[in-house]
C-alpha positions as CSV (number, residue, x, y, z in Angstrom):
1,M,48.2,114.5,123.1
2,N,45.6,111.2,122.2
3,V,43.7,113.0,119.3
4,P,41.8,110.7,117.5
5,P,42.5,110.3,113.1
6,R,40.9,112.8,111.1
7,P,37.7,110.3,109.0
8,A,39.0,110.1,105.8
9,L,36.1,110.3,103.1
10,P,34.9,107.7,101.8
11,R,34.4,106.4,98.5
12,G,30.6,106.4,97.6
13,P,28.2,109.0,96.9
14,Y,28.4,112.2,99.0
15,L,24.6,113.8,99.0
16,L,23.0,116.6,100.4
17,C,20.7,116.7,102.8
18,D,18.9,119.9,102.6
19,D,16.0,121.4,104.6
20,S,14.3,123.8,101.4
21,L,13.9,120.9,99.3
22,R,10.7,118.0,99.8
23,P,9.5,120.6,102.7
24,E,7.0,117.4,103.0
25,L,9.7,115.1,105.1
26,S,11.4,115.4,107.5
27,L,15.1,116.0,107.5
28,V,15.2,112.9,109.6
29,E,13.8,111.0,106.7
30,K,15.0,112.8,103.8
31,A,18.9,111.4,106.0
32,E,17.4,108.1,105.9
33,R,16.5,107.9,102.4
34,L,19.6,109.2,101.7
35,L,21.6,106.8,103.3
36,A,19.4,103.8,102.4
37,G,20.1,104.6,98.8
38,G,23.9,104.7,99.2
39,A,24.9,108.0,101.1
40,R,28.6,107.7,102.3
41,V,29.1,111.4,103.0
42,L,25.7,113.3,104.1
43,Q,26.3,117.1,103.8
44,L,23.5,118.2,106.3
45,R,22.3,122.4,104.9
46,M,19.2,123.9,107.7
47,K,19.2,127.4,106.3
48,H,15.5,127.3,107.1
49,T,15.6,125.5,110.0
50,P,15.3,127.4,113.5
51,P,18.5,127.0,116.0
52,R,17.1,124.7,118.6
53,E,14.8,122.1,115.6
54,A,18.0,122.6,114.1
55,L,20.1,121.2,117.3
56,A,17.7,118.0,117.0
57,A,17.7,117.9,113.7
58,A,21.0,117.6,114.0
59,R,22.2,115.3,116.3
60,A,19.7,112.4,115.1
61,V,21.1,112.5,111.7
62,V,24.4,111.9,112.5
63,A,23.7,109.5,114.7
64,R,21.5,108.0,111.3
65,C,24.7,108.2,109.7
66,R,26.7,106.7,112.4
67,Q,24.5,103.8,112.3
68,A,24.8,103.3,109.0
69,G,28.7,103.6,108.8
70,A,28.3,107.5,106.5
71,L,29.9,110.8,108.0
72,C,28.0,113.4,108.6
73,L,28.6,116.9,108.0
74,L,27.4,120.4,108.9
75,N,27.2,123.1,106.6
76,D,28.4,126.3,107.8
77,R,27.9,125.7,111.5
78,V,30.1,124.4,113.5
79,D,28.7,124.9,116.7
80,L,26.0,122.6,115.5
81,A,28.7,120.0,115.0
82,L,30.7,120.1,118.1
83,L,26.8,119.9,119.9
84,A,26.1,116.8,117.8
85,D,29.2,115.7,117.6
86,A,29.0,115.3,113.6
87,H,32.1,114.5,112.1
88,G,32.5,118.1,110.9
89,V,31.5,120.6,108.9
90,H,32.0,122.3,105.1
91,V,32.0,126.6,105.1
92,G,31.3,128.7,102.6
93,D,32.7,131.6,101.0
94,E,30.3,133.8,104.0
95,D,31.0,131.4,106.5
96,L,33.8,131.4,109.2
97,P,36.7,130.8,107.2
98,P,38.5,127.4,107.4
99,E,41.3,128.1,110.4
100,A,39.0,129.0,112.6
101,A,36.9,126.1,111.7
102,R,39.6,124.1,112.5
103,E,41.0,125.5,115.7
104,L,37.0,125.2,117.1
105,L,36.6,121.8,115.6
106,G,40.4,120.4,116.7
107,P,42.5,118.2,114.5
108,G,39.8,115.1,114.7
109,R,37.3,116.2,112.3
110,L,36.9,117.1,108.8
111,V,36.6,120.8,107.2
112,G,35.6,121.6,103.7
113,V,35.2,124.3,101.5
114,T,33.7,125.7,98.9
115,A,35.5,125.8,95.8
116,R,35.2,128.0,92.9
117,G,36.9,127.0,90.3
118,T,41.0,126.3,89.9
119,Q,42.5,129.6,89.9
120,G,45.9,129.7,91.5
121,A,45.7,125.8,92.0
């Protein structure tokens, strides 16, 4: 089986592109500004964006990230990550378990998780 290698997190800023901040800017405009500022990984967080608009924004932001040589991770949404061909996802405590996200995404994409401390480390 020929599986593409999972991308490594690059050195440099890992920044959030959030739909709740600076509502006068579109997600694409925010992403472009973050990428112009040197973001190497962009985590796209769309808690307030309707699903159809979220898919369109995810596709556009992933394309901008690829053009800039940066990675794009979708916050919480494995479905949108797959449809937008993102580099991976970030899942939190109340999202799909990381194992389920990995099962859906396969071995060639990143799966990040929320860490809440060092207990058990």
